[in-house]
C-alpha positions as CSV (number, residue, x, y, z in Angstrom):
1,X,-141.0,68.9,30.6
2,X,-137.8,70.1,28.9
3,X,-135.6,72.6,30.7
4,X,-134.5,73.9,27.3
5,X,-130.9,72.9,27.9
6,X,-129.2,70.5,25.4
7,X,-126.5,68.3,26.9
8,X,-123.9,66.2,25.1
9,X,-122.7,63.0,26.9
10,X,-119.6,61.6,25.1
11,X,-119.3,57.9,26.0
12,X,-123.0,58.0,27.0
13,X,-123.7,54.4,26.2
14,X,-121.0,53.2,28.6
15,X,-121.5,51.9,32.2
16,X,-121.3,55.4,33.9
17,X,-122.4,57.3,30.8
18,X,-125.7,55.5,30.6
19,X,-126.6,56.3,34.2
20,X,-125.6,60.0,33.6
21,X,-127.9,60.1,30.6
22,X,-130.8,58.8,32.8
23,X,-130.1,61.4,35.5
24,X,-129.9,64.3,33.1
25,X,-133.2,63.2,31.5
26,X,-134.9,63.2,34.9
27,X,-133.8,66.8,35.3
28,X,-135.5,67.8,32.2
29,X,-132.5,68.2,29.9
30,X,-132.4,67.2,26.2
31,X,-129.6,64.6,26.0
32,X,-127.4,63.9,23.0
33,X,-125.6,60.6,23.7
34,X,-122.5,60.0,21.5
35,X,-120.6,56.7,21.5
36,X,-118.6,54.5,19.1
37,X,-119.6,51.4,21.0
38,X,-116.0,50.1,21.4
39,X,-116.4,49.1,25.0
40,X,-120.0,50.0,25.5
41,X,-123.3,48.7,24.1
42,X,-126.5,50.1,22.7
43,X,-128.4,47.9,25.2
44,X,-127.3,50.3,28.0
45,X,-129.4,53.1,26.6
46,X,-132.1,51.1,24.7
47,X,-134.7,51.9,27.3
48,X,-134.1,55.6,26.7
49,X,-134.6,55.5,22.9
50,X,-138.3,56.2,23.0
51,X,-137.8,59.3,25.1
52,X,-138.4,62.4,22.8
53,X,-135.6,64.3,24.7
54,X,-133.0,61.6,24.1
55,X,-130.9,61.2,20.9
56,X,-128.3,58.6,20.2
57,X,-125.4,59.2,17.7
58,X,-122.7,56.8,16.7
59,X,-119.5,58.8,16.6
60,X,-115.8,58.5,17.6
61,X,-114.6,61.6,19.6
62,X,-111.2,61.4,17.9
63,X,-113.1,63.1,15.0
64,X,-114.6,66.6,15.3
65,X,-118.2,66.9,16.2
66,X,-120.3,69.9,15.1
67,X,-123.4,70.2,17.2
68,X,-125.1,72.9,19.3
69,X,-125.2,72.1,23.0
70,X,-125.2,74.0,26.3
71,X,-123.1,71.5,28.4
72,X,-120.7,68.7,27.6
73,X,-119.8,65.6,29.7
74,X,-116.7,63.8,28.3
75,X,-116.7,60.2,29.5
76,X,-115.4,58.8,26.2
77,X,-112.6,56.3,26.9
78,X,-112.4,52.6,27.7
79,X,-111.7,52.3,31.4
80,X,-110.9,48.7,31.9
81,X,-107.3,47.4,31.3
82,X,-108.8,44.6,29.2
83,X,-110.3,47.1,26.8
84,X,-107.8,50.0,26.8
85,X,-104.8,47.7,26.4
86,X,-106.4,46.0,23.3
87,X,-105.5,49.1,21.2
88,X,-103.2,51.3,23.3
89,X,-102.6,53.9,20.6
90,X,-106.3,54.4,20.0
91,X,-106.8,54.7,23.8
92,X,-104.3,57.5,24.0
93,X,-105.9,59.2,20.9
94,X,-109.4,58.9,22.6
95,X,-108.2,60.7,25.7
96,X,-106.0,63.3,24.1
97,X,-107.6,64.0,20.7
98,X,-111.1,63.4,22.2
99,X,-110.3,66.0,24.8
100,X,-109.1,68.5,22.2
101,X,-112.3,68.0,20.2
102,X,-114.6,68.3,23.1
103,X,-112.8,71.4,24.4
104,X,-112.9,72.9,20.9
105,X,-116.6,72.3,20.7
106,X,-117.1,73.8,24.1
107,X,-115.1,76.9,23.1
108,X,-117.1,77.4,19.9
109,X,-120.6,77.1,21.5
110,X,-119.5,78.6,24.9
111,X,-120.6,75.5,26.8
112,X,-119.6,74.2,30.2
113,X,-117.5,71.1,29.9
114,X,-116.8,68.2,32.3
115,X,-113.9,65.7,32.0
116,X,-114.2,62.2,33.6
117,X,-110.6,61.7,34.7
118,X,-109.3,58.8,36.9
119,X,-107.4,57.9,40.0
120,X,-104.8,56.4,37.5
121,X,-103.4,59.9,37.1
122,X,-101.6,59.3,40.4
123,X,-99.9,56.2,38.8
124,X,-98.8,53.6,41.4
125,X,-99.1,56.0,44.4
126,X,-96.9,55.7,47.4
127,X,-99.4,57.7,49.6
128,X,-102.8,56.4,50.6
129,X,-105.2,58.0,50.4
130,X,-104.1,60.6,47.8
131,X,-104.6,64.3,48.6
132,X,-105.1,66.7,45.7
133,X,-101.6,68.0,46.4
134,X,-100.0,64.7,45.6
135,X,-98.5,64.6,42.1
136,X,-98.2,60.8,41.9
137,X,-95.7,58.1,41.1
138,X,-96.1,57.6,37.4
139,X,-94.7,55.5,34.6
140,X,-95.0,57.1,31.1
141,X,-93.8,53.9,29.2
142,X,-95.6,51.0,30.8
143,X,-98.5,48.8,29.5
144,X,-101.1,50.9,31.4
145,X,-99.6,54.2,30.3
146,X,-101.8,54.6,27.3
147,X,-104.7,55.2,29.7
148,X,-102.9,56.9,32.6
149,X,-100.9,59.3,30.5
150,X,-103.8,60.0,28.1
151,X,-105.9,61.0,31.1
152,X,-103.1,63.1,32.6
153,X,-102.7,65.0,29.2
154,X,-106.4,65.5,29.0
155,X,-106.4,67.2,32.4
156,X,-103.6,69.4,31.2
157,X,-105.6,70.4,28.2
158,X,-108.7,71.2,30.3
159,X,-106.8,73.5,32.6
160,X,-104.9,75.2,29.8
161,X,-108.3,75.9,28.1
162,X,-109.5,77.4,31.3
163,X,-106.5,79.6,31.7
164,X,-106.1,80.5,28.0
165,X,-109.7,80.7,26.9
166,X,-111.6,81.2,30.2
167,X,-113.6,78.0,29.5
168,X,-115.9,76.8,32.3
169,X,-114.5,73.3,33.1
170,X,-114.9,70.6,35.7
171,X,-112.6,67.6,36.2
172,X,-113.4,64.6,38.4
173,X,-110.9,61.9,39.2
174,X,-113.1,58.8,39.4
175,X,-111.8,55.9,41.5
176,X,-113.0,52.2,41.3
177,X,-116.7,52.2,40.5
178,X,-119.1,49.3,40.0
179,X,-122.8,48.7,39.6
180,X,-125.6,47.8,37.1
181,X,-124.5,47.7,33.4
182,X,-120.9,47.2,34.2
183,X,-119.3,44.8,31.7
184,X,-119.2,41.3,33.3
185,X,-115.7,40.8,31.9
186,X,-114.5,44.2,32.9
187,X,-111.5,42.5,34.5
188,X,-111.3,44.6,37.7
189,X,-111.4,43.1,41.1
190,X,-114.9,44.0,42.3
191,X,-116.6,42.8,39.1
192,X,-114.5,39.7,39.1
193,X,-115.6,38.9,42.7
194,X,-119.3,39.4,41.9
195,X,-119.2,37.4,38.6
196,X,-117.4,34.5,40.4
197,X,-119.9,34.6,43.2
198,X,-122.9,34.6,40.8
199,X,-121.4,31.6,39.0
200,X,-120.7,29.7,42.2
201,X,-116.9,29.7,41.5
202,X,-114.1,30.0,44.0
203,X,-113.2,33.6,44.6
204,X,-109.8,34.6,43.3
205,X,-107.7,36.3,46.0
206,X,-105.5,39.1,44.7
207,X,-102.1,39.7,46.3
208,X,-101.4,39.2,50.1
209,X,-104.2,41.3,51.4
210,X,-102.2,44.5,51.8
211,X,-103.7,46.2,48.8
212,X,-105.9,49.3,49.4
213,X,-108.7,50.9,47.3
């Protein structure tokens, strides 16, 4: 039974986005899943296609989107270094221009909007764990900066839209996450461990054991 609410999930065919689409459908929402399939795959949401309350649209959030929705979840951006360093300029554009487009849409249709941010906004932190009051130890010109700085700028835009246009926003800084539908060659430590174990390979040890997560 539909709740009558229509929800946009940008990056909805990704690892986290596909699980979010599922959860929203179980709550009775009509879900519009938008993705350009750069680091995601249609297979992640194939089982939802027959649901009459689910719609899949191929679209890049760096271009404006004109739809009518009640809520927006912006998860659109490659999150693995393997993927976001492949085209760093496009990664920054996805975070920054994508945020502008999602915020502009939210302002036009008066929708609530959620931004999936990242622990990478803290850079290479010198404090563990990081409290919200910690501003980070960041590098704006490194190889990872396309992702880190793009997400930082997106957060700035979200809070300025709240202050300037009274937009209803939520921002979540997501730390390391893993689970079903994660890309097997994601390149991060937990997925590497799991894939090596499944293949019966020797487990790669990273660093000297002093790293924290």
